C-alpha positions as CSV (number, residue, x, y, z in Angstrom):
1,X,-36.2,13.1,-40.5
2,X,-33.7,10.2,-40.6
3,X,-30.3,10.8,-39.1
4,X,-28.6,10.0,-42.4
5,X,-30.9,12.1,-44.6
6,X,-28.6,15.1,-44.3
7,X,-24.9,15.5,-43.6
8,X,-24.0,15.0,-39.9
9,X,-20.8,16.7,-39.0
10,X,-19.8,14.6,-36.1
11,X,-19.9,11.5,-38.4
12,X,-17.4,13.1,-40.8
13,X,-15.3,14.1,-37.8
14,X,-15.4,10.5,-36.4
15,X,-14.4,9.1,-39.8
16,X,-11.5,11.5,-39.9
17,X,-10.3,10.4,-36.5
18,X,-10.6,6.8,-37.6
19,X,-8.5,7.5,-40.7
20,X,-5.9,9.4,-38.6
21,X,-5.6,6.2,-36.5
22,X,-5.1,4.2,-39.7
23,X,-2.2,6.4,-40.8
24,X,-0.8,6.4,-37.3
25,X,-1.1,2.7,-36.8
26,X,0.4,1.8,-40.2
27,X,3.5,3.9,-39.7
28,X,5.3,1.1,-37.9
29,X,3.8,-1.7,-39.8
30,X,7.0,-2.3,-41.7
31,X,9.1,-2.4,-38.6
32,X,9.4,-6.0,-37.5
33,X,10.8,-5.1,-34.1
34,X,9.2,-1.9,-32.8
35,X,9.9,-1.1,-29.1
36,X,7.3,-2.1,-26.4
37,X,5.8,1.4,-26.2
38,X,5.1,1.4,-29.9
39,X,3.6,-2.0,-29.7
40,X,1.3,-1.0,-26.9
41,X,0.1,2.1,-28.7
42,X,-0.6,0.0,-31.8
43,X,-2.4,-2.6,-29.7
44,X,-4.7,0.2,-28.4
45,X,-5.4,1.4,-31.9
46,X,-6.0,-2.0,-33.5
47,X,-8.2,-3.0,-30.6
48,X,-11.1,-0.9,-32.0
49,X,-10.3,1.1,-35.2
50,X,-11.6,-1.5,-37.7
51,X,-14.7,-2.4,-35.8
52,X,-15.4,1.3,-35.7
53,X,-15.4,1.5,-39.5
54,X,-17.9,-1.3,-39.7
55,X,-20.2,0.3,-37.0
56,X,-20.1,3.6,-38.9
57,X,-20.8,1.8,-42.2
58,X,-23.9,0.1,-40.7
59,X,-24.9,3.4,-39.2
60,X,-24.8,5.1,-42.6
61,X,-26.4,2.3,-44.5
62,X,-29.6,3.5,-46.0
63,X,-30.9,0.1,-47.0
64,X,-33.0,1.7,-49.8
65,X,-32.0,-0.6,-52.6
66,X,-34.4,-3.6,-52.6
67,X,-33.5,-5.2,-56.0
68,X,-30.5,-7.4,-55.9
69,X,-29.2,-6.4,-59.4
70,X,-29.3,-2.7,-58.5
71,X,-27.7,-3.4,-55.1
72,X,-24.9,-5.4,-56.7
73,X,-24.3,-2.7,-59.4
74,X,-24.1,0.0,-56.7
75,X,-21.7,-1.9,-54.6
76,X,-19.6,-2.9,-57.6
77,X,-18.9,0.8,-58.4
78,X,-18.6,2.0,-54.8
79,X,-16.5,-0.9,-53.4
80,X,-15.0,-3.1,-56.1
81,X,-13.9,-0.5,-58.6
82,X,-12.0,1.6,-56.0
83,X,-10.5,-1.6,-54.6
84,X,-9.1,-2.6,-58.1
85,X,-8.1,1.0,-59.0
86,X,-5.9,1.6,-55.8
87,X,-4.4,-1.9,-56.1
88,X,-3.4,-1.3,-59.7
89,X,-2.1,2.1,-59.0
90,X,0.1,0.8,-56.2
91,X,1.4,-2.0,-58.5
92,X,2.3,0.5,-61.2
93,X,4.4,2.4,-58.7
94,X,5.9,-0.7,-57.2
95,X,7.1,-2.2,-60.5
96,X,9.8,0.4,-61.3
97,X,10.8,0.5,-57.5
98,X,11.2,-3.3,-57.6
99,X,13.2,-3.2,-60.8
100,X,15.6,-0.7,-59.3
101,X,16.0,-2.8,-56.2
102,X,16.4,-6.0,-58.4
103,X,13.4,-7.6,-56.7
104,X,11.0,-7.5,-59.7
105,X,9.2,-10.7,-60.4
106,X,6.7,-10.9,-63.3
107,X,5.4,-14.2,-61.9
108,X,4.7,-12.6,-58.4
109,X,3.0,-9.6,-60.0
110,X,0.8,-11.9,-62.1
111,X,-0.1,-13.9,-59.0
112,X,-1.0,-10.7,-57.1
113,X,-3.2,-9.6,-60.0
114,X,-4.9,-13.0,-59.9
115,X,-5.5,-12.5,-56.2
116,X,-7.6,-9.4,-56.9
117,X,-10.1,-11.7,-58.8
118,X,-10.3,-13.7,-55.6
119,X,-11.2,-10.6,-53.7
120,X,-7.8,-10.6,-51.9
121,X,-5.9,-7.4,-51.2
122,X,-2.7,-8.9,-52.5
123,X,-1.1,-5.6,-53.6
124,X,-2.5,-2.9,-51.3
125,X,-3.3,-4.7,-48.1
126,X,-5.2,-1.7,-46.5
127,X,-7.9,-2.0,-49.2
128,X,-9.0,-5.4,-47.7
129,X,-11.7,-3.4,-45.8
130,X,-13.5,-2.5,-49.1
131,X,-13.9,-6.2,-50.0
132,X,-14.8,-7.2,-46.5
133,X,-17.3,-4.4,-46.3
134,X,-18.8,-5.5,-49.7
135,X,-19.2,-9.1,-48.4
136,X,-20.7,-7.7,-45.1
137,X,-23.2,-5.5,-47.0
138,X,-24.1,-8.5,-49.1
139,X,-24.9,-10.5,-45.9
140,X,-26.9,-7.6,-44.7
141,X,-28.9,-7.4,-47.9
142,X,-30.2,-10.9,-47.4
143,X,-30.5,-11.0,-43.6
144,X,-32.0,-7.5,-42.9
145,X,-35.5,-8.2,-44.4
146,X,-35.8,-11.3,-42.1
147,X,-35.0,-9.4,-38.8
148,X,-37.7,-6.9,-38.2
149,X,-37.5,-6.3,-34.4
150,X,-34.8,-5.7,-31.9
151,X,-35.0,-9.1,-30.4
152,X,-34.3,-10.9,-33.7
153,X,-31.5,-8.4,-34.4
154,X,-29.9,-9.0,-31.1
155,X,-30.1,-12.8,-31.7
156,X,-28.6,-12.3,-35.1
157,X,-25.7,-10.3,-33.7
158,X,-25.0,-13.0,-31.1
159,X,-25.2,-15.9,-33.6
160,X,-23.0,-14.2,-36.2
161,X,-20.4,-13.2,-33.6
162,X,-20.2,-16.6,-32.1
163,X,-20.1,-18.4,-35.4
164,X,-17.6,-15.8,-36.8
165,X,-15.3,-16.1,-33.9
166,X,-15.3,-19.9,-34.1
167,X,-14.8,-19.9,-37.9
168,X,-11.9,-17.5,-37.8
169,X,-10.3,-19.2,-34.8
170,X,-10.3,-22.5,-36.7
171,X,-10.0,-20.9,-40.1
172,X,-7.5,-23.4,-41.5
173,X,-9.8,-26.3,-40.6
174,X,-12.9,-24.5,-42.0
175,X,-11.1,-23.7,-45.2
176,X,-10.1,-27.4,-45.7
177,X,-13.7,-28.5,-45.1
178,X,-15.4,-25.8,-47.2
179,X,-12.8,-25.3,-49.8
180,X,-13.0,-21.5,-49.2
181,X,-9.5,-20.0,-48.8
182,X,-9.0,-17.8,-45.7
183,X,-9.0,-14.5,-47.5
184,X,-11.4,-15.4,-50.4
185,X,-13.6,-12.2,-50.5
186,X,-12.9,-12.1,-46.8
187,X,-16.0,-14.2,-46.2
188,X,-14.8,-15.6,-42.9
189,X,-14.0,-12.2,-41.5
190,X,-17.2,-10.7,-42.7
191,X,-19.0,-13.1,-40.3
192,X,-17.3,-11.2,-37.4
193,X,-17.6,-7.8,-39.1
194,X,-21.4,-8.2,-39.6
195,X,-22.4,-7.9,-35.9
196,X,-20.6,-4.6,-35.7
197,X,-22.3,-3.4,-39.0
198,X,-25.7,-4.4,-37.6
199,X,-25.0,-2.7,-34.3
200,X,-24.3,0.5,-36.3
201,X,-27.6,0.1,-38.1
202,X,-29.5,-0.4,-34.8
203,X,-27.8,2.7,-33.3
204,X,-29.1,4.8,-36.2
205,X,-32.6,3.3,-35.9
206,X,-32.9,4.0,-32.2
207,X,-31.4,7.5,-32.7
208,X,-29.1,7.2,-29.7
209,X,-26.5,9.6,-31.0
210,X,-29.1,12.1,-32.0
211,X,-30.0,12.2,-28.3
212,X,-26.4,12.3,-27.0
213,X,-25.3,15.0,-29.5
214,X,-27.8,17.3,-27.8
215,X,-27.1,16.3,-24.2
216,X,-24.3,17.0,-21.8
217,X,-24.4,13.2,-21.0
218,X,-22.0,12.7,-23.9
219,X,-19.2,13.9,-21.7
220,X,-20.1,11.3,-19.1
221,X,-20.2,8.6,-21.8
222,X,-16.9,9.8,-23.2
223,X,-15.2,9.4,-19.9
224,X,-16.8,6.0,-19.2
225,X,-15.9,4.6,-22.6
226,X,-12.2,5.7,-22.4
227,X,-11.9,4.2,-19.0
228,X,-13.2,0.9,-20.2
229,X,-11.0,1.0,-23.3
230,X,-7.8,1.8,-21.4
231,X,-8.4,-0.7,-18.6
232,X,-9.3,-3.6,-20.9
233,X,-7.5,-3.4,-24.2
234,X,-4.2,-4.9,-22.8
235,X,-6.2,-7.8,-21.3
236,X,-6.9,-9.2,-24.8
237,X,-4.1,-11.8,-25.1
238,X,-4.1,-15.2,-26.7
239,X,-5.6,-17.0,-29.7
240,X,-3.4,-15.2,-32.1
241,X,0.2,-14.5,-33.1
242,X,2.1,-13.7,-29.9
243,X,4.9,-11.8,-31.7
244,X,2.8,-8.6,-31.8
245,X,-0.1,-9.7,-29.6
246,X,-2.3,-7.3,-31.5
247,X,-5.8,-7.6,-33.0
248,X,-5.6,-7.9,-36.8
249,X,-9.0,-8.3,-38.4
250,X,-7.3,-8.5,-41.8
251,X,-5.7,-11.8,-40.6
252,X,-8.8,-12.9,-38.6
253,X,-6.8,-12.4,-35.4
254,X,-9.2,-11.2,-32.6
255,X,-7.7,-12.6,-29.4
256,X,-10.1,-13.3,-26.6
257,X,-13.6,-13.1,-27.9
258,X,-15.0,-11.3,-24.9
259,X,-12.2,-8.7,-24.5
260,X,-12.2,-8.1,-28.2
261,X,-15.9,-7.2,-28.2
262,X,-15.6,-5.1,-25.1
263,X,-12.6,-3.1,-26.3
264,X,-14.0,-2.8,-29.8
265,X,-17.2,-1.3,-28.6
266,X,-15.6,0.9,-25.9
267,X,-13.2,2.4,-28.4
268,X,-16.0,2.9,-31.0
269,X,-18.1,4.7,-28.5
270,X,-15.2,6.8,-27.2
271,X,-14.3,8.1,-30.7
272,X,-18.0,8.8,-31.5
273,X,-18.5,10.8,-28.3
274,X,-15.2,12.5,-28.8
275,X,-16.4,13.5,-32.3
276,X,-19.6,14.9,-30.9
277,X,-17.7,17.3,-28.5
278,X,-15.1,18.3,-31.2
279,X,-15.7,21.8,-32.6
280,X,-16.4,21.9,-36.3
281,X,-13.1,21.8,-38.1
282,X,-12.8,22.2,-41.9
283,X,-9.7,19.9,-42.2
284,X,-11.3,17.1,-40.2
285,X,-14.5,17.4,-42.2
286,X,-12.4,17.3,-45.4
287,X,-10.7,14.1,-44.2
288,X,-14.0,12.6,-43.1
289,X,-15.6,13.1,-46.5
290,X,-12.7,11.5,-48.3
291,X,-12.0,8.4,-46.2
292,X,-12.2,6.0,-49.1
293,X,-9.6,7.8,-51.2
294,X,-7.4,8.2,-48.0
295,X,-7.7,4.5,-47.4
296,X,-6.4,3.8,-50.9
297,X,-3.6,6.4,-50.6
298,X,-2.5,4.9,-47.3
299,X,-1.3,1.8,-49.2
300,X,1.4,4.0,-50.8
301,X,2.6,5.2,-47.4
302,X,2.4,1.7,-45.8
303,X,4.4,0.0,-48.6
304,X,6.7,2.8,-49.9
305,X,7.1,5.9,-47.7
306,X,6.6,4.6,-44.1
307,X,9.6,2.2,-44.3
308,X,11.8,5.1,-45.3
309,X,10.3,7.3,-42.6
310,X,10.8,4.7,-39.9
311,X,14.5,4.2,-40.8
312,X,15.0,8.0,-40.7
313,X,13.6,8.5,-37.2
314,X,16.4,8.5,-34.6
315,X,15.9,5.9,-31.9
316,X,16.5,8.5,-29.2
317,X,13.4,10.4,-30.4
318,X,11.3,7.3,-29.4
319,X,11.9,7.1,-25.7
320,X,8.6,6.9,-23.9
321,X,5.0,7.1,-24.9
322,X,4.8,10.9,-25.0
323,X,7.7,11.3,-27.4
324,X,6.4,8.5,-29.6
325,X,3.0,10.1,-29.7
326,X,4.5,13.5,-30.7
327,X,6.7,12.0,-33.4
328,X,4.1,9.7,-34.8
329,X,1.4,12.4,-34.7
330,X,3.6,14.9,-36.6
331,X,4.4,12.3,-39.2
332,X,0.7,11.3,-39.5
333,X,-0.4,14.9,-39.9
334,X,2.3,15.6,-42.5
335,X,1.3,12.4,-44.4
336,X,-2.4,13.4,-44.5
337,X,-1.5,16.9,-45.8
338,X,0.6,15.3,-48.5
339,X,-2.6,13.4,-49.6
340,X,-4.6,16.5,-50.2
341,X,-3.4,17.3,-53.8
342,X,-4.2,13.6,-54.8
343,X,-7.6,13.8,-53.2
344,X,-8.4,17.0,-55.0
345,X,-7.2,15.6,-58.3
346,X,-9.1,12.4,-58.1
347,X,-12.3,14.1,-56.9
348,X,-12.1,16.5,-59.8
349,X,-11.0,14.3,-62.7
350,X,-11.8,10.7,-61.7
351,X,-14.5,10.6,-59.0
352,X,-16.1,7.6,-60.7
353,X,-13.1,5.5,-59.8
354,X,-13.0,6.4,-56.1
355,X,-16.5,5.4,-55.1
356,X,-18.5,8.2,-56.6
357,X,-20.0,6.7,-59.7
358,X,-22.8,9.2,-60.1
359,X,-20.5,12.1,-60.4
360,X,-19.8,13.9,-63.7
361,X,-16.1,14.3,-64.5
362,X,-14.1,15.9,-67.3
363,X,-12.5,12.5,-68.2
364,X,-15.3,10.0,-67.5
365,X,-19.1,10.3,-67.5
366,X,-21.2,9.0,-64.6
367,X,-20.9,5.2,-64.4
368,X,-24.1,4.7,-62.3
């Protein structure tokens, strides 16, 4: 039996942990001058949380759609439609807010809408992942049939990673030569994302986590991975904006190519092994099964609620890593709880618009 033929609880738990990190990490995104402790915590999170999503996506990829037309149709409804929906919903909320703040600009809003056609997350930045994943899966659709053994897959990972790092490092030059804008359907970043996606697919094929989930060795791997992560993530400096000194895949900022790869994989394995030792928890499973809609809802927190929350937190409550962790964790948990009614509503009435096109709803019939 394939690992992905039935629901695997640790995967849902891992996806929940990853989404918790998204909410936690985006809390201070609006603050242009967070203190050094906050910056360091964000640097740790951003070192691996997006590569983790691509690894999990590759791990869960079934690869059972062989006809390009059907593949494109499936990905359109499960990636592009949610991307457009959450961007439009955020714009609808932002328009009256901007009018009240006297910052409304019809021209800017139209430009942002035009950006959606170019596959750019111009309104809800956090939804960039859906487009980059779509482009990454498109690459995999064409490449996968041509790499039938582990050697060819390893070579493919190496080639894509090297090319992707070079392309994104010199992205302005590459854009001028090719005429492809930096964030056009996140093609450039997909070159870096694809190696992680392919690693996930290989991990499913070799059934590594099926073995570790049933072995006490997962505790050893957990300790080793967290040691590697904590001792290397702060070594990744250079080749990107020095203001925050943080990996930002959305902006094609990866830092040192070796340390980026090391910390990305170490953090990915750490969270996977942590998920395997985590007792089954209904709330975590709920979050893990609704990561797409949580991703879309996080845009509202990042652009509307988080700036207000950050301004309301007293500075004396943010002295030291432990206090910051407690405060941010409480805010994160509260934010996720606030998302529950919206998740339930969208799943019940409009599942076809949040990546579940085969569902029957009271408003829309199945779209796929």
